[in-house]
Residue frames as qw, qx, qy, qz and C-alpha x, y, z in Angstrom:
[[0.010, -0.881, -0.473, -0.032, 0.01, 0.02, -0.02],
 [0.454, 0.390, 0.008, 0.801, 1.41, 3.32, -1.10],
 [0.241, -0.636, -0.396, 0.617, 1.70, 6.25, 1.30],
 [0.394, 0.691, 0.425, 0.433, 0.32, 8.93, -1.00],
 [0.098, -0.954, -0.021, -0.282, 1.01, 11.92, 1.15],
 [0.801, -0.400, -0.003, 0.445, 4.40, 10.85, 2.40],
 [0.138, 0.973, -0.161, -0.092, 6.78, 13.73, 2.35],
 [0.894, 0.237, -0.074, 0.373, 10.01, 12.80, 0.66],
 [0.570, -0.393, -0.020, 0.722, 13.44, 14.20, 1.49],
 [0.259, 0.247, 0.350, 0.866, 13.10, 16.53, -1.55],
 [0.282, -0.743, -0.494, -0.352, 9.67, 17.68, -0.18],
 [0.592, -0.698, -0.230, 0.330, 11.20, 18.54, 3.18],
 [0.464, -0.153, 0.137, 0.861, 14.15, 20.40, 1.74],
 [0.062, 0.524, 0.489, 0.695, 11.60, 22.29, -0.53],
 [0.436, -0.773, -0.448, -0.107, 9.44, 23.28, 2.57],
 [0.619, -0.584, -0.116, 0.512, 12.42, 24.27, 4.56],
 [0.423, 0.074, 0.280, 0.859, 13.91, 26.33, 1.83],
 [0.057, -0.577, -0.503, -0.641, 10.75, 28.08, 1.04],
 [0.465, -0.794, -0.390, 0.030, 9.79, 28.71, 4.61],
 [0.589, -0.417, -0.020, 0.692, 13.21, 30.19, 5.31],
 [0.255, 0.263, 0.376, 0.851, 13.07, 32.54, 2.22],
 [0.218, -0.696, -0.490, -0.477, 9.58, 33.67, 3.23],
 [0.569, -0.712, -0.304, 0.277, 10.50, 34.27, 6.92],
 [0.496, -0.249, 0.130, 0.821, 13.84, 36.15, 6.15],
 [0.145, 0.241, 0.376, 0.883, 12.26, 38.37, 3.34],
 [0.166, -0.755, -0.630, -0.074, 9.01, 39.11, 5.18],
 [0.319, -0.646, -0.153, 0.677, 10.78, 42.26, 6.69],
 [0.177, -0.158, 0.427, 0.873, 11.71, 43.42, 3.18],
 [0.059, -0.517, -0.760, -0.388, 8.12, 42.89, 1.98],
 [0.240, -0.799, -0.446, 0.324, 6.98, 45.13, 4.96],
 [0.316, -0.473, 0.156, 0.808, 9.55, 47.71, 3.82],
 [0.157, 0.193, 0.688, 0.682, 8.09, 47.57, 0.35],
 [0.128, -0.737, -0.661, -0.058, 4.67, 48.25, 1.76],
 [0.290, -0.725, -0.207, 0.590, 6.00, 51.25, 3.57],
 [0.231, -0.240, 0.403, 0.853, 7.54, 52.58, 0.35],
 [0.010, -0.526, -0.732, -0.433, 4.15, 52.27, -1.39],
 [0.254, -0.777, -0.541, 0.200, 2.75, 54.30, 1.34],
 [0.349, -0.567, 0.070, 0.743, 5.47, 57.03, 1.21],
 [0.206, -0.052, 0.570, 0.794, 5.53, 57.25, -2.65],
 [0.113, -0.421, -0.659, -0.612, 1.79, 57.29, -3.26],
 [0.238, -0.224, 0.326, -0.887, 0.57, 58.71, 0.02],
 [0.554, -0.294, -0.725, -0.283, -1.75, 55.84, 0.73],
 [0.359, -0.582, 0.248, -0.686, -3.55, 56.61, 4.00],
 [0.728, -0.296, 0.490, -0.377, -4.03, 53.09, 5.16],
 [0.892, 0.046, 0.445, -0.066, -3.16, 49.52, 4.61],
 [0.347, 0.764, -0.451, -0.305, -0.16, 50.02, 2.25],
 [0.241, -0.387, 0.890, 0.029, 1.28, 46.74, 3.07],
 [0.676, 0.231, 0.665, -0.218, -1.74, 44.92, 1.80],
 [0.577, 0.710, -0.230, -0.332, -0.85, 45.88, -1.75],
 [0.359, 0.542, -0.759, 0.027, 2.05, 43.44, -1.37],
 [0.657, -0.342, 0.498, -0.451, 0.41, 41.00, 1.05],
 [0.952, 0.252, -0.057, -0.166, 0.43, 38.33, -1.63],
 [0.487, 0.601, -0.597, 0.215, 4.25, 38.10, -1.46],
 [0.366, -0.461, 0.667, -0.456, 3.87, 36.73, 2.04],
 [0.842, 0.054, 0.466, -0.268, 1.76, 33.70, 0.82],
 [0.600, 0.618, -0.448, -0.242, 3.83, 33.23, -2.38],
 [0.068, 0.464, -0.870, 0.154, 6.13, 30.89, -0.55],
 [0.541, 0.035, 0.713, -0.444, 3.27, 28.84, 0.83],
 [0.756, 0.517, 0.090, -0.391, 1.69, 28.58, -2.69],
 [0.367, 0.653, -0.654, -0.105, 5.13, 27.53, -4.12],
 [0.212, -0.287, 0.899, -0.256, 5.50, 24.74, -1.58],
 [0.670, 0.292, 0.543, -0.414, 1.99, 23.42, -2.35],
 [0.712, 0.604, -0.089, -0.346, 2.49, 23.56, -6.10],
 [0.271, 0.615, -0.740, -0.024, 5.85, 21.98, -6.14],
 [0.189, -0.199, 0.928, -0.250, 5.25, 19.15, -3.66],
 [0.564, -0.120, -0.518, -0.631, 1.55, 18.69, -4.58],
 [0.406, -0.136, -0.858, 0.282, 0.96, 17.26, -1.11],
 [0.451, -0.733, -0.380, -0.337, -1.75, 17.88, 1.40],
 [0.665, -0.695, -0.163, 0.221, -0.79, 19.68, 4.62],
 [0.649, 0.152, 0.024, 0.745, 2.33, 21.25, 3.08],
 [0.018, 0.727, 0.139, 0.672, 0.76, 24.76, 3.21],
 [0.639, -0.739, -0.147, -0.154, 0.22, 24.46, 6.84],
 [0.844, -0.290, 0.019, 0.451, 3.71, 23.19, 7.60],
 [0.494, 0.358, 0.092, 0.787, 5.26, 25.79, 5.47],
 [0.259, -0.811, -0.210, -0.481, 3.10, 28.53, 7.11],
 [0.744, -0.660, -0.066, 0.084, 4.09, 27.54, 10.64],
 [0.769, -0.177, 0.057, 0.612, 7.79, 27.31, 9.87],
 [0.300, 0.589, 0.213, 0.719, 7.72, 30.54, 7.94],
 [0.403, -0.836, -0.135, -0.346, 6.04, 32.25, 10.90],
 [0.827, -0.496, -0.014, 0.265, 8.57, 30.81, 13.41],
 [0.642, 0.163, 0.141, 0.736, 11.56, 32.02, 11.20],
 [0.013, 0.733, 0.169, 0.658, 9.96, 35.54, 10.96],
 [0.610, -0.775, -0.133, -0.099, 9.48, 35.60, 14.83],
 [0.796, -0.436, 0.057, 0.416, 13.10, 34.75, 15.43],
 [0.524, 0.352, 0.171, 0.756, 14.28, 37.19, 12.81],
 [0.185, -0.188, -0.269, 0.926, 12.88, 39.90, 15.01],
 [0.079, -0.508, -0.626, -0.586, 9.47, 40.30, 13.63],
 [0.083, -0.216, 0.288, -0.929, 7.59, 43.27, 15.22],
 [0.660, -0.292, -0.250, -0.645, 4.26, 41.39, 15.77],
 [0.379, -0.379, 0.764, -0.359, 5.75, 38.73, 18.20],
 [0.309, 0.023, 0.950, 0.030, 4.25, 35.23, 18.36],
 [0.567, 0.532, 0.385, -0.497, 1.10, 36.49, 16.62],
 [0.425, 0.596, -0.486, -0.477, 2.89, 36.42, 13.28],
 [0.075, -0.143, 0.984, 0.076, 3.24, 32.54, 13.73],
 [0.372, 0.391, 0.751, -0.381, -0.47, 32.37, 14.09],
 [0.439, 0.679, -0.065, -0.584, -1.03, 34.62, 11.10],
 [0.217, 0.493, -0.764, -0.355, 1.29, 32.56, 8.96],
 [0.192, 0.033, 0.973, -0.123, -0.22, 29.24, 10.24],
 [0.483, 0.540, 0.486, -0.489, -3.78, 30.38, 9.37],
 [0.374, 0.650, -0.377, -0.543, -2.56, 31.44, 5.86],
 [0.035, 0.326, -0.928, -0.178, -1.22, 28.01, 5.42],
 [0.325, 0.248, 0.858, -0.311, -4.21, 26.16, 6.59],
 [0.515, 0.643, 0.277, -0.495, -6.55, 28.12, 4.34],
 [0.307, 0.587, -0.601, -0.448, -4.26, 27.57, 1.30],
 [0.039, -0.115, 0.991, 0.050, -4.47, 23.81, 2.03],
 [0.389, 0.372, 0.735, -0.412, -8.18, 23.88, 2.48],
 [0.445, 0.717, 0.046, -0.535, -8.93, 25.97, -0.67],
 [0.477, 0.601, -0.575, -0.284, -6.48, 23.97, -2.73],
 [0.727, -0.256, 0.556, -0.312, -7.46, 20.61, -1.41],
 [0.892, 0.383, 0.120, -0.209, -7.73, 18.93, -4.71],
 [0.641, -0.359, 0.515, 0.441, -4.67, 16.93, -5.79],
 [0.582, 0.493, 0.479, 0.434, -5.76, 17.39, -9.43],
 [0.071, 0.988, 0.106, 0.089, -5.91, 21.19, -9.01],
 [0.424, -0.757, 0.407, 0.286, -2.39, 21.27, -7.50],
 [0.643, -0.031, 0.620, 0.449, -0.94, 18.79, -10.19],
 [0.419, 0.637, 0.502, 0.408, -2.62, 20.70, -13.19],
 [0.258, -0.228, -0.089, 0.934, -2.07, 24.10, -11.50],
 [0.038, 0.693, 0.643, 0.324, -5.55, 25.23, -12.27],
 [0.172, 0.345, -0.063, 0.921, -5.69, 28.99, -12.13],
 [0.490, -0.578, -0.214, -0.616, -9.04, 29.39, -10.42],
 [0.802, -0.519, -0.285, 0.078, -8.35, 27.19, -7.30],
 [0.634, 0.017, -0.187, 0.750, -4.89, 28.63, -7.07],
 [0.047, 0.441, 0.028, 0.896, -6.23, 32.18, -7.23],
 [0.607, -0.625, -0.232, -0.432, -9.12, 31.55, -4.75],
 [0.844, -0.339, -0.272, 0.316, -6.67, 29.73, -2.25],
 [0.494, 0.116, -0.124, 0.853, -4.05, 32.49, -2.54],
 [0.101, -0.536, -0.164, -0.822, -6.56, 35.32, -2.32],
 [0.688, -0.625, -0.275, -0.246, -8.37, 33.93, 0.77],
 [0.823, -0.206, -0.251, 0.466, -5.06, 33.02, 2.39],
 [0.388, 0.251, -0.070, 0.884, -3.61, 36.52, 1.87],
 [0.317, -0.593, -0.200, -0.713, -6.81, 38.32, 2.96],
 [0.733, -0.517, -0.442, 0.000, -6.90, 36.37, 6.29],
 [0.523, -0.007, -0.349, 0.778, -3.90, 38.29, 7.79],
 [0.143, -0.417, -0.049, -0.896, -6.22, 41.38, 7.96],
 [0.686, -0.472, -0.330, -0.445, -8.81, 39.35, 10.02],
 [0.794, -0.252, -0.430, 0.347, -6.37, 37.72, 12.30],
 [0.313, 0.131, -0.271, 0.901, -4.57, 41.06, 13.12],
 [0.393, -0.486, -0.232, -0.745, -8.06, 42.46, 13.58],
 [0.788, -0.453, -0.399, -0.122, -8.76, 39.84, 16.31],
 [0.752, -0.199, -0.309, 0.548, -5.34, 40.45, 18.20],
 [0.385, -0.119, -0.083, 0.911, -4.56, 44.15, 17.82],
 [0.119, -0.241, -0.231, -0.935, -7.36, 46.27, 16.29],
 [0.021, -0.529, -0.805, 0.269, -10.63, 47.33, 17.67],
 [0.143, 0.767, 0.322, -0.537, -13.34, 49.85, 16.70],
 [0.061, -0.261, 0.587, 0.764, -12.16, 49.78, 13.08],
 [0.632, 0.334, 0.094, -0.693, -15.17, 50.17, 10.77],
 [0.757, 0.106, 0.644, 0.030, -16.21, 46.94, 9.05],
 [0.621, 0.782, 0.030, -0.047, -16.15, 48.80, 5.56],
 [0.028, 0.828, -0.560, -0.016, -12.45, 49.58, 6.08],
 [0.581, -0.286, 0.762, -0.010, -11.75, 45.93, 7.10],
 [0.749, 0.446, 0.480, -0.101, -13.50, 44.88, 3.97],
 [0.420, 0.888, -0.173, -0.068, -11.51, 47.14, 1.76],
 [0.148, -0.689, 0.710, 0.017, -8.14, 45.93, 3.20],
 [0.701, -0.027, 0.707, -0.088, -9.32, 42.35, 2.68],
 [0.708, 0.663, 0.234, -0.067, -10.05, 43.04, -0.89],
 [0.178, 0.874, -0.450, -0.042, -6.63, 44.66, -1.38],
 [0.374, -0.493, 0.784, -0.048, -4.91, 41.80, 0.25],
 [0.775, 0.226, 0.580, -0.112, -7.02, 39.22, -1.63],
 [0.664, 0.746, -0.050, -0.020, -6.16, 40.79, -5.06],
 [0.024, 0.768, -0.640, -0.012, -2.55, 40.92, -4.07],
 [0.626, -0.212, 0.745, -0.088, -2.76, 37.13, -3.26],
 [0.795, 0.483, 0.361, -0.068, -4.27, 36.30, -6.59],
 [0.406, 0.870, -0.277, -0.038, -1.61, 38.34, -8.38],
 [0.034, 0.703, -0.688, 0.176, 1.50, 37.23, -6.46],
 [0.537, -0.250, 0.758, -0.272, 0.45, 34.14, -4.53],
 [0.769, 0.354, 0.508, -0.161, -1.35, 32.54, -7.54],
 [0.619, 0.783, -0.049, -0.041, -0.22, 34.16, -10.86],
 [0.142, 0.808, -0.566, 0.080, 3.35, 34.57, -10.04],
 [0.599, -0.363, 0.690, -0.181, 3.63, 31.31, -8.28],
 [0.851, 0.370, 0.373, -0.020, 2.25, 29.26, -11.28],
 [0.556, 0.800, -0.213, 0.075, 4.73, 31.18, -13.57],
 [0.138, -0.718, 0.669, -0.132, 7.69, 30.43, -11.26],
 [0.755, -0.102, 0.636, -0.125, 6.68, 26.69, -10.96],
 [0.779, 0.604, 0.154, -0.066, 6.48, 26.54, -14.76],
 [0.278, 0.870, -0.397, 0.089, 9.89, 28.03, -15.08],
 [0.459, -0.524, 0.694, -0.181, 11.36, 25.67, -12.53],
 [0.847, 0.201, 0.478, -0.119, 9.95, 22.70, -14.47],
 [0.677, 0.729, -0.085, 0.052, 11.32, 23.96, -17.76],
 [0.047, 0.795, -0.582, 0.168, 14.76, 24.33, -16.07],
 [0.766, 0.058, -0.635, 0.078, 14.53, 20.70, -14.71],
 [0.056, -0.350, 0.608, -0.710, 14.75, 21.95, -11.08],
 [0.571, 0.037, 0.620, -0.537, 11.31, 20.24, -10.30],
 [0.104, 0.108, 0.915, 0.374, 9.47, 17.52, -12.01],
 [0.436, 0.051, -0.128, -0.889, 6.25, 17.88, -13.67],
 [0.457, 0.145, 0.820, -0.313, 3.13, 15.84, -13.25],
 [0.604, 0.584, 0.015, -0.543, 1.88, 16.80, -16.67],
 [0.848, 0.229, 0.427, 0.216, 2.09, 14.46, -19.63],
 [0.114, -0.653, 0.393, 0.638, 4.86, 15.55, -22.06],
 [0.770, 0.584, -0.063, -0.249, 4.58, 15.40, -25.96],
 [0.661, -0.260, 0.608, 0.354, 6.96, 12.80, -27.51],
 [0.341, 0.645, -0.370, -0.575, 8.26, 13.63, -31.00],
 [0.460, -0.013, 0.866, 0.197, 7.23, 10.56, -32.95],
 [0.044, 0.020, -0.615, -0.787, 6.09, 10.14, -36.53],
 [0.159, -0.471, -0.853, -0.159, 2.64, 8.94, -35.43],
 [0.036, -0.387, -0.429, 0.815, 1.86, 12.18, -33.52],
 [0.288, 0.764, 0.568, -0.107, -1.22, 14.05, -34.52],
 [0.442, 0.599, 0.202, 0.636, -1.02, 16.83, -37.13],
 [0.108, -0.901, -0.057, -0.416, -1.48, 19.55, -34.48],
 [0.820, -0.369, -0.157, 0.409, 1.33, 18.22, -32.20],
 [0.532, 0.231, 0.023, 0.814, 3.85, 20.69, -33.69],
 [0.097, -0.643, -0.107, -0.752, 1.62, 23.71, -33.09],
 [0.680, -0.684, -0.222, -0.141, 0.79, 22.60, -29.58],
 [0.783, -0.159, -0.099, 0.593, 4.49, 22.20, -28.95],
 [0.307, 0.439, 0.067, 0.842, 5.13, 25.67, -30.29],
 [0.373, -0.717, -0.197, -0.554, 2.37, 27.13, -28.06],
 [0.796, -0.562, -0.168, 0.147, 3.69, 25.37, -24.92],
 [0.692, 0.088, -0.054, 0.714, 7.14, 26.64, -25.81],
 [0.025, 0.586, 0.091, 0.805, 5.94, 30.19, -25.96],
 [0.601, -0.693, -0.231, -0.324, 4.11, 29.72, -22.75],
 [0.833, -0.381, -0.151, 0.371, 7.15, 28.44, -21.03],
 [0.505, 0.244, -0.045, 0.827, 9.34, 31.20, -22.36],
 [0.238, -0.705, -0.136, -0.654, 6.81, 33.77, -21.08],
 [0.763, -0.623, -0.167, -0.056, 6.88, 32.11, -17.71],
 [0.775, -0.049, -0.088, 0.624, 10.69, 32.13, -17.63],
 [0.295, 0.490, 0.034, 0.820, 10.75, 35.75, -18.56],
 [0.444, -0.729, -0.141, -0.502, 8.32, 36.76, -15.86],
 [0.860, -0.461, -0.142, 0.168, 10.12, 34.75, -13.24],
 [0.710, 0.124, -0.041, 0.693, 13.40, 36.11, -14.26],
 [0.046, 0.612, 0.033, 0.788, 12.43, 39.74, -14.09],
 [0.614, -0.702, -0.109, -0.344, 10.76, 39.21, -10.71],
 [0.872, -0.335, -0.079, 0.349, 13.56, 37.29, -9.16],
 [0.519, 0.324, -0.049, 0.789, 16.18, 39.82, -10.55],
 [0.207, -0.697, -0.125, -0.675, 14.18, 42.73, -9.23],
 [0.750, -0.620, -0.137, -0.182, 13.32, 41.17, -5.92],
 [0.878, -0.116, -0.126, 0.446, 17.02, 40.08, -5.40],
 [0.361, 0.408, -0.073, 0.835, 18.54, 43.47, -6.11],
 [0.374, -0.691, -0.061, -0.616, 15.98, 45.09, -3.82],
 [0.851, -0.499, -0.167, 0.007, 16.45, 42.59, -1.07],
 [0.738, 0.039, -0.131, 0.661, 20.32, 42.93, -1.22],
 [0.176, 0.499, -0.076, 0.845, 20.07, 46.63, -1.00],
 [0.561, -0.653, -0.138, -0.490, 17.55, 46.54, 1.73],
 [0.888, -0.400, -0.162, 0.159, 19.63, 44.11, 3.99],
 [0.686, 0.147, -0.092, 0.707, 22.78, 45.89, 3.13],
 [0.175, 0.268, -0.054, 0.946, 21.80, 49.58, 3.62],
 [0.455, -0.487, -0.192, -0.720, 18.29, 49.69, 5.32],
 [0.841, -0.397, -0.350, -0.112, 17.76, 46.87, 7.66],
 [0.057, 0.616, -0.581, 0.528, 19.41, 47.17, 11.02],
 [0.632, -0.183, -0.738, 0.147, 19.92, 44.38, 13.47],
 [0.523, -0.781, -0.137, -0.312, 18.31, 45.40, 16.93],
 [0.539, 0.215, -0.572, 0.579, 20.78, 46.16, 19.68],
 [0.425, -0.592, -0.582, 0.362, 20.62, 47.21, 23.33],
 [0.198, -0.494, -0.043, 0.845, 21.25, 50.86, 22.27],
 [0.461, 0.769, 0.422, 0.134, 19.69, 53.48, 19.96],
 [0.508, 0.083, 0.159, 0.843, 21.99, 55.58, 18.00],
 [0.041, 0.907, 0.300, -0.292, 21.35, 59.32, 18.55],
 [0.544, -0.081, 0.381, 0.743, 22.99, 61.11, 15.58],
 [0.232, 0.805, 0.475, 0.269, 22.77, 63.95, 13.28],
 [0.155, 0.643, -0.149, 0.735, 23.10, 67.74, 13.76],
 [0.717, -0.665, -0.208, 0.001, 24.14, 67.31, 17.45],
 [0.043, -0.851, 0.475, -0.219, 26.89, 68.69, 19.49],
 [0.182, -0.419, 0.868, -0.193, 27.51, 65.29, 21.20],
 [0.802, 0.059, -0.393, -0.446, 26.05, 62.31, 19.33],
 [0.201, -0.359, 0.862, -0.297, 25.91, 59.06, 21.47],
 [0.460, -0.118, -0.844, -0.248, 24.30, 55.70, 21.98],
 [0.516, -0.392, 0.270, -0.712, 21.28, 55.86, 24.27],
 [0.429, -0.089, -0.890, 0.125, 20.72, 52.98, 26.76],
 [0.503, -0.638, -0.412, -0.413, 17.71, 52.80, 28.78],
 [0.728, -0.461, -0.374, 0.344, 19.57, 52.06, 32.14],
 [0.427, 0.059, -0.081, 0.899, 21.53, 55.24, 31.76],
 [0.173, -0.306, -0.153, -0.924, 18.44, 57.40, 31.95],
 [0.395, -0.422, -0.815, -0.022, 16.40, 55.66, 34.54],
 [0.213, -0.415, -0.470, 0.750, 16.20, 58.70, 36.71],
 [0.229, 0.193, -0.196, -0.934, 14.30, 60.46, 33.96],
 [0.090, -0.207, -0.952, -0.205, 11.81, 57.72, 33.69],
 [0.406, 0.070, 0.219, -0.884, 8.05, 58.77, 33.45],
 [0.220, 0.277, 0.935, -0.006, 4.82, 57.03, 33.22],
 [0.332, 0.189, -0.153, -0.911, 2.11, 58.26, 30.78],
 [0.541, 0.355, 0.735, -0.205, -1.40, 57.03, 29.81],
 [0.170, 0.405, -0.481, -0.759, -1.72, 56.87, 26.02],
 [0.722, 0.398, 0.485, -0.293, -4.14, 55.59, 23.45],
 [0.202, -0.250, 0.658, 0.680, -2.96, 54.38, 20.01],
 [0.570, 0.635, 0.378, -0.359, -5.38, 55.55, 17.29],
 [0.163, -0.319, 0.627, 0.692, -4.26, 54.76, 13.76],
 [0.449, 0.215, -0.380, -0.780, -5.93, 54.33, 10.47],
 [0.786, -0.026, -0.553, -0.276, -6.45, 50.67, 10.88],
 [0.543, -0.018, -0.699, 0.465, -5.00, 50.10, 14.38],
 [0.388, -0.683, 0.091, -0.612, -6.45, 51.01, 17.81],
 [0.558, -0.066, -0.733, 0.383, -5.07, 50.12, 21.23],
 [0.433, -0.797, -0.386, -0.167, -7.07, 51.06, 24.23],
 [0.083, -0.842, 0.331, -0.418, -5.59, 53.55, 26.72],
 [0.899, -0.311, -0.226, 0.211, -2.87, 52.13, 29.04],
 [0.346, -0.876, 0.256, 0.215, 0.17, 53.14, 31.03],
 [0.813, 0.461, -0.128, 0.333, 3.44, 53.29, 29.26],
 [0.513, -0.792, 0.185, 0.274, 6.80, 53.87, 31.22],
 [0.776, 0.335, 0.138, 0.517, 9.85, 55.20, 29.38],
 [0.442, -0.377, 0.010, 0.814, 12.25, 58.04, 28.82],
 [0.324, 0.858, 0.207, -0.341, 11.11, 61.35, 27.29],
 [0.758, 0.410, 0.208, 0.463, 12.63, 61.96, 23.89],
 [0.031, 0.952, -0.032, 0.302, 13.27, 65.59, 24.93],
 [0.662, -0.674, 0.324, 0.041, 15.61, 64.25, 27.64],
 [0.859, 0.061, 0.387, 0.331, 17.38, 62.02, 25.22],
 [0.520, 0.671, 0.157, 0.504, 18.01, 64.68, 22.65],
 [0.236, -0.953, 0.093, -0.167, 18.86, 67.20, 25.40],
 [0.761, -0.478, 0.327, 0.294, 21.82, 65.05, 26.40],
 [0.699, 0.216, 0.394, 0.557, 23.13, 65.35, 22.85],
 [0.081, -0.683, -0.035, 0.725, 22.34, 69.04, 22.44],
 [0.593, 0.636, 0.451, 0.203, 20.85, 69.82, 18.96],
 [0.419, -0.136, 0.165, 0.882, 22.87, 72.35, 16.86],
 [0.227, 0.583, 0.146, -0.766, 21.53, 75.61, 15.66],
 [0.342, 0.361, -0.588, -0.638, 19.74, 75.27, 12.39],
 [0.054, -0.106, -0.993, -0.009, 18.36, 71.74, 13.24],
 [0.441, -0.012, 0.057, -0.896, 14.63, 71.56, 12.69],
 [0.855, -0.029, -0.206, -0.474, 13.40, 68.00, 12.43],
 [0.376, -0.372, 0.824, -0.202, 13.70, 64.53, 14.09],
 [0.747, 0.178, -0.514, -0.382, 13.40, 61.21, 12.36],
 [0.590, -0.361, 0.667, -0.275, 12.84, 58.01, 14.50],
 [0.525, 0.352, -0.702, -0.328, 13.91, 54.80, 12.57],
 [0.886, -0.218, 0.336, -0.234, 12.83, 51.33, 13.25],
 [0.423, -0.432, 0.724, 0.332, 15.07, 48.47, 12.38],
 [0.616, 0.389, 0.663, 0.175, 13.00, 47.63, 9.19],
 [0.310, 0.157, 0.358, 0.867, 13.71, 50.98, 7.73],
 [0.151, -0.799, -0.511, -0.277, 10.27, 52.60, 8.65],
 [0.304, -0.051, -0.291, 0.906, 10.51, 56.11, 10.12],
 [0.083, -0.858, -0.506, 0.023, 8.35, 58.82, 11.63],
 [0.392, 0.344, -0.007, 0.853, 9.32, 62.45, 11.01],
 [0.345, -0.783, -0.463, 0.231, 8.81, 65.03, 13.82],
 [0.151, 0.855, -0.078, 0.489, 9.26, 68.77, 14.24],
 [0.547, 0.099, -0.530, 0.641, 12.29, 69.32, 16.62],
 [0.158, -0.324, 0.270, -0.893, 10.60, 72.19, 18.44],
 [0.732, -0.298, -0.201, -0.579, 7.57, 70.04, 19.12],
 [0.829, 0.028, -0.525, 0.190, 9.70, 67.34, 20.34],
 [0.371, 0.171, -0.493, 0.768, 11.61, 69.42, 22.75],
 [0.293, -0.218, 0.238, -0.900, 8.30, 70.66, 24.16],
 [0.816, -0.146, -0.293, -0.477, 6.44, 67.25, 24.58],
 [0.293, -0.447, 0.762, -0.365, 6.83, 65.44, 27.75],
 [0.807, 0.064, 0.444, -0.385, 4.54, 62.59, 26.46],
 [0.759, 0.556, -0.328, -0.087, 6.72, 61.59, 23.64],
 [0.562, -0.589, 0.568, -0.122, 8.66, 58.80, 25.15],
 [0.548, 0.365, -0.744, -0.116, 11.02, 55.73, 24.32],
 [0.841, -0.324, 0.272, -0.338, 9.80, 52.57, 26.07],
 [0.224, 0.422, -0.873, -0.095, 11.75, 49.41, 26.38],
 [0.805, -0.033, 0.312, -0.503, 9.53, 46.28, 26.12],
 [0.965, 0.059, 0.254, 0.038, 10.72, 42.76, 25.72],
 [0.624, -0.330, 0.344, 0.619, 14.24, 44.10, 24.81],
 [0.356, 0.440, 0.426, 0.706, 13.00, 46.38, 21.94],
 [0.059, -0.303, -0.164, 0.937, 12.75, 50.16, 21.96],
 [0.142, 0.592, 0.698, 0.378, 9.47, 51.65, 20.93],
 [0.005, -0.101, 0.051, -0.994, 8.34, 55.28, 20.42],
 [0.015, -0.660, -0.732, 0.170, 5.09, 55.90, 22.32],
 [0.068, 0.137, 0.198, 0.968, 3.65, 59.22, 20.73],
 [0.079, 0.521, 0.739, -0.419, 0.49, 60.05, 22.93],
 [0.177, 0.662, 0.189, -0.703, -0.22, 63.15, 21.07],
 [0.210, 0.379, -0.638, -0.637, 0.28, 61.70, 17.49],
 [0.848, 0.203, -0.196, -0.449, -1.52, 59.44, 15.06],
 [0.900, -0.272, 0.339, -0.027, -0.58, 55.74, 15.43],
 [0.791, 0.554, -0.062, 0.251, 1.76, 55.87, 12.38],
 [0.124, 0.805, -0.430, 0.391, 4.27, 57.70, 14.67],
 [0.749, -0.485, 0.401, -0.209, 4.44, 54.86, 17.13],
 [0.539, 0.554, -0.632, -0.058, 7.60, 53.41, 15.63],
 [0.924, -0.338, 0.143, -0.104, 8.30, 49.95, 16.80],
 [0.907, -0.055, 0.119, 0.399, 11.84, 48.37, 17.24],
 [0.165, 0.984, -0.053, 0.025, 13.53, 51.71, 17.29],
 [0.872, -0.102, 0.064, 0.474, 17.23, 51.67, 16.44],
 [0.464, 0.073, 0.104, 0.876, 18.16, 55.23, 15.38],
 [0.027, 0.907, 0.354, -0.228, 17.00, 58.89, 16.04],
 [0.536, 0.212, 0.237, 0.782, 18.37, 61.38, 13.54],
 [0.010, -0.849, -0.278, 0.449, 18.18, 65.11, 14.11],
 [0.476, 0.274, 0.454, 0.702, 18.51, 67.24, 10.79]]
């Protein structure tokens, strides 16, 4: 009796590789979402335009192995890797990724659909999987967000999933098969004299299709790779126990929480963002005005940028910062966070690594 869904060594390697790629590159995908927000001025949900890139790896694993349960396994492993890579959402990201994998498995349950890479089942599975992140984050972090807005974000994420998680995944699998990296479950044409008259035309059509798939995959991988190398080389910063205070300052230095404990204050603040809401609670930290006062801003300095490890930043007016005692840096679970009681939730930068005065 054959074990139809037994995972071979090749399947396990495929799952491990795709999980690792997805987990490591998740920060870069988030950075791309922030870039969309800055470039186009999208007021909410910029990351959802690229949400499909988070499920791409899950769909690739399903399409390559063609085994049930692979989506869930890949999702869980991807989430765990993202967590240990310093993901700002904590253990919730493991749940988000696991749910995405389970939904992909459920909606792409048919072995025939996986083997034939049927576009409609792939699109539905990837779209639902991608949109689920909005719902899961709503359950854990958000409250009071209008259902209309949640629906809009789900539609954005779903469309992204269909484009990247389904369309791009299918093209990439086609290219991998053409290159001989993975095997195909489809029947191949054999060049024999007895072949039907339209075999040549079919072969040409299939050749053009494979060439198009290879071109799409090559362009995507080249662009994605160059961008990822740039991001991890020049943008991404590994979190440390200190925050670099730099720029137009008389005495730049590395801020460490324990050096300023005598300046510690506790404030009550409520995070109100476009799609995020955290009820009022107490936060304990060091006022940013005390931190910058230690460095002494130079004449002519007018602004402050607070950077997170993923490249995201919030820009503030220096005069406002030096007059605001409720703008504080907190230290929670080893990571610094900017709590901006008087500002929109977009200013609450997580995993702060650098403060720059200019």
